[in-house]
N, C-alpha and C positions, 0 to 999 in steps of 0.2 A: 503494501499499499504507499502512497505517497504521504511524503508528510508533507501538506500545501503550504505549512509555517516557515517555509523557504521561499515561498513563493509572495507571500506577506504578510504584514504585520496585522495583530489587530487587539484591539485595546479597547478598555474599557475608563469609562470614568461618572463620578457623580457629582453632582448640581446639589449639595445638599444644602437646603433654607431652612433657616432660622425661621423663626416666629416673626420677628421684626424685620425679615424679608433679604436679612443677609448673607451672602453664599462662602462658603466655606472653602481658601486657598490653602495651597504649602509649597513655603520656600524649597523649590530642588536644589541638592546638591550633593558633588560627587556622583552622578548618576549617568555622565556621559550624554545627555541630553537634554536641552532648559536648564542646564544648571545656573542657579542665581536669578531664574524667574519664577513668577509666581503659575501655579497649575492647581487643576482640580485634583480632587484623590481618586486614584487607581492605577491601572495596569494592567500587564499583559492577562489574556483569556489562556489558560491551561487546557492543553486539550482532551477534548472532551468534554468540555464545561461550557454550560451556555453562557450567553454575555450575560444575564439575569443574576445568574451565580457568583462570574469571576467581579461581577460591581460590587455583591454584596461582601465577598470574601476580599476583595483589595480593600474594600470600606474600612472592615475592622483590621486589618493587617495595618494599613497606615493612620490610620486615626484613632483606631479602638472601639469606633459605634456600632454598633448593630443595627443594621437596618433588615426586615422579611422583606424578601423578593416580590411578597405581593403590594409593597411600599414602593419599589422602584416602577417609575413610568420611564419610556422611552422620550428625551428630550432634543436628540439633534443627533444626528449621524453624518459621520465625515468620511471623505475617501479624498489622500491627496498619497504625492507621487513622495518617494525619499531621493536624496541626492542623488540616487543610482538607480534607482527608476522603480523600484521594490513600491508595488502599493502597499498604504497605511490605512488601514479603516477604523474610526473610533467611532465606537456606541455610548454615547452619552444616556445618562437617566438623573431622573428630577428622584428627589426624595426630599418630604417636610415633617419626617417621623422614623425618629428613632431611637433606643436606646443607647443608655450611657453618655459619657460627656465627651467629646472629641479630643484628644489629645495628640501630640506628636509622636506615634508609637516606635515611627524608622526613624530614630536623630540621625545616626548615619546618612541617611539619603533628605534628611529632611532638615533644614536652617529655622523654622518657624510656622506658624501657624496662623492663618491673619482670614478674620473676620468680613469681606469685602460688599460695598453697597454696590450691586450689579448695576445700578444705573447709572454709576462713575468707576468704570474699572480704569486702574494707574495703567500707567502704559508698559509694565514689567511684566503681566499677566500674559504668558504662552499664547501666542496667536490663535491656535486651534480652539485653546480654551475660549478664551474672547470671543471668538465667533459662535461656541456652543453657548454661551451665555446670553448672548447678543439674540440669536437667534430664536431660544426657548423666552425670553421676557416679552421679545415682538409676536411671539406664538406663530410666528412665519413660517416659510419651507423647514421641515424639520433631516433634508437632507441636503449635503454639497458635496460637489467634486471641483477639486482645483488641481 
């Protein structure tokens, strides 16, 4: 069987929205991708894992919050091409319910957490995550390719 992960990078991210409307971001560090930028919690899907399951798992691993898969709703799907032409597919979910208090559960890969106003994102937000939050807020198209 062909391992299609050689052909595409598939990741998931969560737009974790607090009751006041703020969205959780992580400042990436020492990961080799977007270090120094603010990004949504998320990561790569494992082989045989549904995207919604990957999102719940990554949310727990990165920020220590438990999100039920039934509380994750598709907010945005993107496809871009890497510098080497590999498709990079991102599946973004929104959640406004979870248990636990978000913490920096991966300090070796995250410098800090930040709750940001999604209507006024700073320039150091990772561009694809910025596009996802902007589309989610606007209730616009949930897919984009570039």
